[in-house]
C-alpha positions in Angstrom: 0.0 0.0 0.0 1.3 3.4 -0.9 1.7 6.1 1.9 2.0 9.7 1.8 3.8 12.2 4.2 2.9 15.7 2.9 2.1 18.8 4.7 0.8 22.2 3.2 0.8 25.3 5.4 -0.2 28.9 4.7 0.7 31.1 7.5 2.9 33.9 8.9 6.4 33.7 10.4 6.5 34.0 14.1 10.0 35.6 14.3 12.7 36.8 12.0 14.6 34.0 10.4 18.3 33.3 11.0 20.8 31.1 9.0 22.9 28.7 10.9 25.4 26.2 9.7 26.0 22.5 10.8 29.5 21.3 11.8 30.0 20.1 8.2 29.0 23.5 6.7 25.4 22.8 5.5 23.1 25.9 5.9 20.0 25.3 8.0 17.1 27.7 8.9 14.7 26.8 11.7 11.6 28.9 11.9 8.0 28.7 13.1 4.8 29.4 11.2 1.5 30.5 12.8 -1.7 29.4 11.3 -5.3 29.9 12.5 -7.5 27.3 14.1 -11.0 28.4 13.0 -12.7 26.3 15.7 -10.9 27.9 18.7 -9.8 31.1 17.1 -6.3 30.5 18.5 -3.1 30.2 16.4 -1.4 26.9 15.8 2.4 27.1 15.7 4.4 24.7 13.4 8.1 24.4 13.4 9.8 24.2 10.0 13.2 23.4 8.8 15.0 24.4 5.5 18.3 23.2 4.3 21.1 24.4 2.0 20.3 26.9 -0.8 16.6 26.9 0.2 17.5 28.0 3.7 19.7 30.8 2.5 17.1 32.1 0.1 14.3 31.8 2.7 16.3 33.9 5.2 17.1 36.6 2.6 13.5 36.9 1.4 11.5 36.7 4.8 11.1 38.5 8.1 8.8 38.2 11.1 5.2 38.3 9.9 5.9 37.3 6.3 3.1 35.3 4.8 4.5 32.0 3.4 3.2 28.9 1.6 5.0 25.8 2.7 5.0 22.3 1.3 6.9 19.6 3.1 7.0 16.4 5.1 6.5 15.7 8.8 9.6 14.6 10.8 9.3 13.5 14.4 12.4 13.8 16.6 12.6 11.7 19.7 15.1 12.1 22.6 15.6 11.4 26.3 15.3 14.4 28.6 18.6 15.2 30.2 17.0 16.7 33.4 14.7 13.8 33.9 16.5 10.6 32.8 14.2 7.9 31.3 11.6 10.6 30.1 11.3 10.6 26.4 10.5 13.8 24.5 9.1 14.1 21.1 8.9 17.1 18.7 7.4 17.2 15.2 8.6 19.6 12.6 8.0 20.1 8.9 11.0 19.6 6.5 10.3 22.1 3.8 10.6 20.8 0.2 9.1 23.9 -1.5 8.0 27.3 -0.5 6.6 30.6 -1.8 7.0 33.8 0.0 3.8 35.7 -0.6 4.9 39.1 0.8 8.7 39.2 0.7 11.0 41.9 2.1 10.7 45.2 0.0 13.1 45.2 -2.9 15.3 47.8 -1.4 16.1 45.5 1.6 17.3 42.7 -0.7 21.0 43.3 -1.7 22.4 42.8 -5.2 23.1 39.1 -5.7 20.8 37.9 -2.9 18.3 36.4 -5.2 18.9 33.0 -6.9 16.8 30.0 -7.7 16.8 26.7 -5.9 
């Protein structure tokens, strides 16, 4: 049987994005997207992760409040709590495969050479 792991989000960035690098030099951007829950009228926050050139481009084109369309897959991390040995923690995040920034930074804030395709 075929299975699918696909997530689509349309929401706003909770904070300004930052670019970090792994010990082996890969670019990574961790961010959070707020979406509305129509039933409770409260926001739902979803952590997203972008890698390499996509991460670099995302950081250049977005800021806190930017409206973004995200396509990706759910990834669940599991680890043991350092403070409480034996207690397992879980965190779900969306690994971004594709994105569209619906209201990017104004053109005058993007430096020459910043834009490039993925």
